C-alpha positions as CSV (number, residue, x, y, z in Angstrom):
1,M,-25.5,-2.6,-26.7
2,S,-27.4,-1.0,-29.6
3,H,-30.7,-2.1,-27.9
4,F,-30.2,0.6,-25.3
5,H,-29.7,4.4,-25.5
6,F,-30.1,7.2,-23.0
7,E,-31.3,10.4,-24.5
8,L,-30.7,13.5,-22.3
9,L,-33.4,16.0,-23.2
10,H,-32.9,18.9,-20.8
11,T,-31.0,19.8,-17.6
12,D,-32.4,22.4,-15.2
13,S,-30.5,25.7,-15.2
14,K,-30.7,26.1,-11.4
15,T,-30.2,22.5,-10.2
16,S,-28.9,19.2,-11.6
17,A,-32.4,17.9,-12.3
18,R,-32.7,16.5,-15.8
19,A,-35.2,15.0,-18.2
20,G,-34.3,12.1,-20.4
21,R,-35.5,9.0,-22.3
22,W,-34.1,5.5,-21.6
23,H,-34.6,3.4,-24.7
24,T,-34.9,-0.4,-24.0
25,P,-36.0,-3.4,-26.0
26,H,-39.4,-3.3,-24.4
27,G,-40.1,0.4,-24.6
28,I,-39.0,3.9,-23.6
29,V,-38.8,5.1,-20.1
30,D,-39.2,8.9,-19.6
31,T,-37.0,9.9,-16.8
32,P,-37.0,10.7,-14.0
33,A,-39.0,7.6,-13.3
34,F,-40.0,5.5,-10.3
35,M,-40.1,1.7,-10.6
36,P,-42.7,-0.2,-8.5
37,V,-41.2,-3.3,-6.9
38,G,-42.6,-6.7,-7.8
39,T,-40.1,-8.8,-5.8
40,L,-41.7,-12.1,-6.8
41,A,-42.7,-10.9,-10.3
42,S,-45.9,-9.4,-9.0
43,V,-46.5,-5.9,-7.6
44,K,-48.7,-6.9,-4.7
45,G,-52.2,-5.5,-4.8
46,L,-52.1,-4.3,-8.4
47,L,-52.7,-6.0,-11.7
48,P,-50.5,-5.1,-14.7
49,E,-53.3,-3.2,-16.2
50,Q,-53.6,-1.1,-13.1
51,L,-49.9,-0.3,-13.1
52,K,-50.3,1.0,-16.7
53,Q,-53.3,3.1,-15.7
54,V,-51.2,4.9,-13.0
55,G,-48.4,5.6,-15.5
56,T,-45.9,2.9,-14.5
57,Q,-43.2,2.6,-17.2
58,Q,-40.8,0.0,-15.7
59,V,-41.0,-2.5,-12.8
60,L,-38.5,-4.3,-10.7
61,A,-38.2,-8.0,-9.7
62,N,-35.6,-9.7,-7.5
63,T,-33.0,-12.3,-8.4
64,Y,-32.6,-13.9,-5.0
65,H,-36.2,-14.4,-4.3
66,L,-37.1,-15.6,-7.8
67,A,-34.1,-18.0,-7.9
68,L,-35.4,-19.6,-4.7
69,R,-39.1,-19.8,-5.8
70,P,-40.2,-20.6,-8.4
71,G,-36.7,-20.9,-9.9
72,A,-35.1,-19.1,-12.8
73,E,-35.4,-22.1,-15.0
74,I,-39.1,-22.2,-14.6
75,V,-39.4,-18.5,-15.4
76,A,-37.3,-19.0,-18.5
77,E,-39.4,-22.0,-19.7
78,M,-42.5,-19.8,-19.4
79,G,-41.0,-17.2,-21.7
80,G,-39.1,-15.0,-19.2
81,L,-40.3,-12.4,-16.8
82,H,-42.3,-10.4,-19.4
83,E,-44.6,-13.4,-20.1
84,F,-44.4,-14.8,-16.6
85,M,-45.8,-11.6,-15.0
86,N,-47.8,-10.4,-18.1
87,W,-45.8,-7.1,-18.1
88,H,-44.6,-6.2,-21.6
89,G,-42.8,-3.0,-20.7
90,P,-39.3,-2.6,-19.4
91,I,-38.2,-4.7,-16.4
92,L,-35.2,-4.4,-14.1
93,T,-33.9,-7.2,-11.8
94,D,-31.9,-6.6,-8.7
95,S,-28.9,-8.9,-8.3
96,G,-29.5,-10.1,-4.7
97,G,-26.9,-7.7,-3.4
98,F,-29.4,-5.9,-1.1
99,Q,-30.3,-9.2,0.5
100,V,-26.7,-9.4,1.6
101,F,-27.6,-6.5,3.8
102,S,-31.3,-7.2,4.6
103,L,-30.7,-10.9,5.3
104,A,-27.2,-10.5,6.8
105,Q,-28.0,-13.0,9.6
106,L,-28.6,-15.7,7.0
107,T,-25.5,-15.1,4.9
108,K,-21.8,-16.0,4.8
109,M,-19.7,-14.1,2.4
110,D,-16.1,-14.2,1.0
111,D,-14.5,-12.8,-2.1
112,H,-15.8,-15.6,-4.2
113,Q,-19.5,-15.5,-3.4
114,V,-22.3,-15.2,-0.9
115,V,-23.9,-18.2,0.7
116,F,-27.5,-17.7,1.9
117,R,-29.5,-19.9,4.2
118,S,-32.9,-19.9,2.6
119,H,-35.5,-18.0,4.5
120,I,-38.0,-20.5,3.1
121,D,-36.6,-24.0,4.0
122,G,-33.2,-23.4,5.4
123,S,-31.3,-24.9,2.5
124,L,-28.1,-23.3,1.3
125,F,-28.1,-21.1,-1.8
126,E,-24.8,-20.0,-3.3
127,L,-24.7,-16.7,-5.3
128,S,-21.5,-15.7,-7.1
129,P,-21.3,-12.8,-9.5
130,E,-21.3,-15.2,-12.4
131,K,-24.4,-17.0,-11.1
132,A,-26.2,-13.7,-10.4
133,V,-25.7,-12.8,-14.1
134,K,-26.8,-16.2,-15.3
135,I,-30.0,-16.1,-13.3
136,Q,-30.8,-12.7,-14.5
137,E,-30.2,-13.8,-18.1
138,Q,-32.6,-16.6,-17.6
139,L,-35.2,-14.2,-16.1
140,G,-34.8,-12.0,-19.1
141,A,-35.2,-8.5,-17.7
142,D,-34.1,-5.5,-19.8
143,C,-31.9,-4.1,-17.1
144,I,-29.8,-6.3,-14.8
145,M,-27.6,-5.5,-11.9
146,C,-24.1,-6.5,-10.9
147,L,-23.8,-8.4,-7.7
148,D,-22.6,-6.0,-5.0
149,E,-22.0,-5.8,-1.3
150,C,-24.3,-3.3,0.4
151,P,-22.9,-2.6,3.9
152,P,-24.7,-0.9,6.8
153,H,-24.0,2.8,6.9
154,D,-22.2,2.6,10.3
155,V,-19.6,-0.1,9.5
156,S,-15.9,0.6,10.2
157,P,-13.8,2.4,7.5
158,D,-11.9,-0.8,6.9
159,K,-15.1,-2.8,6.3
160,M,-16.5,-0.1,4.1
161,Q,-13.4,-0.2,1.9
162,D,-13.6,-4.0,1.8
163,A,-17.2,-3.7,0.5
164,V,-16.2,-1.1,-2.1
165,D,-13.3,-3.2,-3.4
166,R,-15.3,-6.4,-3.4
167,T,-18.1,-4.7,-5.3
168,T,-15.6,-3.5,-7.9
169,K,-14.1,-6.9,-8.4
170,W,-17.5,-8.5,-8.6
171,A,-18.6,-5.9,-11.1
172,A,-15.7,-6.9,-13.4
173,R,-16.6,-10.6,-13.0
174,C,-20.3,-9.8,-13.8
175,R,-19.3,-7.9,-17.0
176,D,-17.1,-10.8,-18.1
177,A,-19.8,-13.4,-17.4
178,Q,-22.5,-11.6,-19.4
179,Q,-23.6,-13.5,-22.5
180,R,-26.7,-11.7,-23.7
181,D,-26.4,-8.4,-25.6
182,D,-30.1,-7.4,-25.2
183,Q,-29.7,-6.7,-21.4
184,A,-28.1,-3.6,-19.9
185,L,-25.9,-4.5,-17.0
186,F,-25.6,-1.6,-14.4
187,G,-22.6,-1.2,-12.1
188,I,-23.3,-0.1,-8.5
189,V,-21.4,2.6,-6.7
190,Q,-21.0,1.8,-3.0
191,G,-19.1,3.7,-0.2
192,G,-21.7,4.7,2.3
193,T,-21.7,8.4,3.1
194,N,-17.9,8.7,2.8
195,Q,-16.8,10.8,-0.1
196,K,-13.4,9.1,-0.5
197,M,-15.0,5.7,-0.6
198,R,-17.5,6.8,-3.2
199,E,-14.7,8.2,-5.3
200,R,-12.8,4.9,-4.9
201,S,-15.9,3.0,-6.0
202,A,-16.6,5.2,-9.0
203,E,-13.0,5.2,-10.1
204,G,-13.0,1.4,-10.1
205,L,-16.3,1.1,-12.0
206,L,-16.2,3.8,-14.7
207,P,-13.4,2.1,-16.7
208,L,-15.7,-1.0,-17.0
209,E,-18.0,1.2,-19.1
210,F,-21.4,-0.1,-18.0
211,P,-24.4,1.3,-19.9
212,G,-25.8,2.6,-16.7
213,Y,-24.7,3.2,-13.1
214,A,-26.6,2.8,-9.8
215,I,-26.0,4.4,-6.4
216,G,-26.3,1.8,-3.8
217,G,-25.9,1.7,0.0
218,L,-28.2,4.6,0.8
219,S,-31.5,4.5,2.7
220,V,-29.9,1.9,5.0
221,G,-30.2,3.8,8.2
222,E,-28.4,7.1,7.6
223,K,-30.1,10.4,8.2
224,P,-31.9,12.0,5.2
225,E,-29.5,15.0,5.2
226,D,-26.6,12.5,5.0
227,M,-28.2,10.9,2.0
228,Y,-28.6,14.2,0.3
229,S,-25.0,15.3,0.9
230,T,-23.8,12.0,-0.4
231,L,-25.7,12.5,-3.6
232,D,-24.3,16.0,-3.8
233,F,-20.8,14.6,-4.3
234,T,-21.6,11.1,-5.8
235,T,-24.0,12.0,-8.7
236,P,-21.4,14.3,-10.4
237,M,-18.9,11.3,-10.5
238,L,-21.2,9.4,-12.9
239,P,-21.3,9.9,-16.7
240,V,-23.7,12.6,-17.8
241,E,-24.7,10.5,-20.9
242,K,-25.8,7.4,-19.0
243,P,-28.8,6.8,-16.7
244,R,-28.3,7.1,-12.9
245,Y,-30.3,4.9,-10.6
246,L,-30.7,5.4,-6.9
247,M,-31.6,2.1,-5.4
248,G,-34.2,1.5,-2.7
249,V,-35.4,5.1,-2.1
250,G,-39.1,5.8,-2.3
251,R,-40.2,8.6,0.1
252,P,-41.7,11.4,-1.9
253,S,-39.5,14.0,-0.3
254,D,-36.4,11.8,-1.0
255,L,-37.3,11.4,-4.6
256,I,-37.6,15.2,-5.1
257,E,-34.2,15.8,-3.3
258,A,-32.5,13.1,-5.5
259,I,-34.1,14.4,-8.7
260,I,-32.7,17.9,-7.9
261,R,-29.3,16.2,-7.6
262,G,-29.5,14.6,-11.1
263,V,-30.9,11.1,-10.4
264,D,-33.0,9.5,-13.1
265,L,-34.4,6.2,-11.8
266,F,-35.7,5.0,-8.5
267,D,-37.3,1.9,-6.8
268,C,-38.7,1.1,-3.4
269,V,-41.2,-1.3,-1.8
270,M,-42.6,1.6,0.3
271,P,-45.3,3.0,-1.9
272,T,-47.1,-0.2,-2.6
273,R,-46.5,-1.7,0.8
274,N,-47.9,1.4,2.5
275,G,-50.7,1.6,0.1
276,R,-52.0,-1.9,0.7
277,N,-51.8,-1.2,4.4
278,G,-54.0,1.8,4.2
279,M,-51.5,4.7,4.1
280,A,-51.7,7.5,1.6
281,F,-48.9,10.1,1.0
282,T,-50.2,13.6,1.1
């Protein structure tokens, strides 16, 4: 994994906020950094040149949606995501785990895999940890994510523990399935707002020694103060020397609160979605 290196430059003396550099094969990301979301390999309403003009360093695309259309094989034939979307900086792909939550009414899941009923044509799409990694290797992003289960914040304790344990088992399968050494595979810590569940998740993932770790399962309906308190006890569980990525969080106030608590990377559809619908953050 010599293609990747996280360089911690400074940690604030009064908070856990920190400045760093995430070195990838397609460039350096100065952290903390926000990643605009291009679900279908295009950030809606903006050209790649415009993304660069506003200081974007890394963008995100989605495994589930791209696998359905146009298909990972087509993207690979066209030179991978960097050529396909004409973005030659770092790219991260989500694994499809969030769609387990957002498209729950269209999914069936067991310990082996998730089966989606396509929102496009109703066909069945099977996504296992191994297939999620294979698709992301075909897409060719710099940073790729383990397939995880992202449960609603208000599920029962038993279901939350099931999601944590399944996420850990799937992470090990993703790590074992990875073939390319020029992609950084991130593990995802789940557990809702429950400290013991977050500890259980982190304890299962840290021995797998991923080059980066994400915090999933937040911004899924819980109160902002519950998100912040969860970050208070979750972020210190993660290695200081590796990047920390808070998934799916994009409100400016939430970004500041998370940065104070030591998070390095963020993504969310909110800024570009709101912008193209006439809303400006002030």
